[in-house]
N, C-alpha and C positions, 0 to 999 in steps of 0.2 A: 215599796208596798203601795199598790194603787188604791186599795180600799181598806179601811180599818174594819168595816163590817163585811164579812164574806158570805154569811148565810143566816137565815132566821127560821125558827120553827114556830108556827102559830098553832097553839092547841085549839081543838074544836070538839064539840059534843056530837055532831052529826056530820060525817065527812061528805056525804053526797050533797047535803044542804050547803055546806061551806064551799064546795067546789062550784056549785051553781052560783052562789053569791059572788065569789071572787072572779069567776069567769065573766059575769055581767058587769062587775065593777071595773075590771081591767080591760074589758073589750077584747079579750083573748082567752083561749081555752086553757083552763087549768087541767092538766092531765094526771090521771091516777096511775100510780106505779106500785107494783107489788114488790115488797122486800121480805126477807125471812121474818116472819112474825108480825108483819104490819103492812098496811096499804097507806100510802100518802098521796096527797094532791100536790104536785110540783107547780109552783108559780112560774109563769112564762119567763124565760131568760135564755140567753145564749151561753155557750161554753166560755168560761173566763169572766163572765159577768156575775155580779152579786145575785144570789137567788134565795129561794126559801120554799118551805112546804107547809101544808096543812096536815095535822096528824091528830090521832085520837090516842089518849093514854089515861089510865086510871090514876096515875101519879100527878099529871099536869092538867090543869083545867083553864079555860078562858078567864080573863080578868080585865077589868076596865081601870086597873091601877098598875103602877110600875112602869117598866120600860115601854116606850111607844115607838113603833116602827113607822117610817114614812114610805109609802108606796108611790112609785112614779106614775103620775097621771098627767105628764107633760103633754100639752096640746089637747087634752080631753078631760080636763078637770070638771067642767060643768056637766059633761055626760056621765062621768063617774059618780058625781054627787047625786045626779038624777036617778041613778040606778040603786042607790042605797036603800031607801024606804021600800020600794016595790019588791026588793029581794030579802026583806026581813031585817034590815039594819036600821040604825037611828043616827041622825045628824046631831052631834053634840055642839059643835061650833061651825057655823056656816063658813063658806069661803071668805078668807080675809088675807090681807097683805102681811107678810112676815119680813118687813124691811127690804133690804136688797136681795133677799133670798127667794123672792117670788110670792107665791100664794099657797095656802093650805086650807083644808077643811078637816075637822076632827070628827070621826064617826065611831059608832059602836057597830061591829060587824054582826052577822047573823048568829054568831056564837057567843057574843058578850065581850069580845076583845076591843080595846080602844086602839084605833089605828088612825094615822094621818094620811091624807091624800095630798100630794105635792105637785106643783107645776111652776115652771119658771115664769 
């Protein structure tokens, strides 16, 4: 098994706002896809890679507590951090070293989710 994590669902309150936020943050387009009963914003990834989506649900809401996912900002961490506030997010912990594992910044996205941005 190559990856223990294979997918993540990120709950959002406003799909269009979240798609714009994550597109700016990741520097790549988050594409909307229609499925029976729902539309999601799929985070950029290639087939066979770990991926995820933004989704709206009455049962699940954004939170800044609980599980935190790390998004790949390798080589563009400073640019990703710079995109947080102008797109409705908040920096909780600025860029810092995480030992031999590189760097991270912890943010609250435009919807209220706590997320880490990571770079080697």
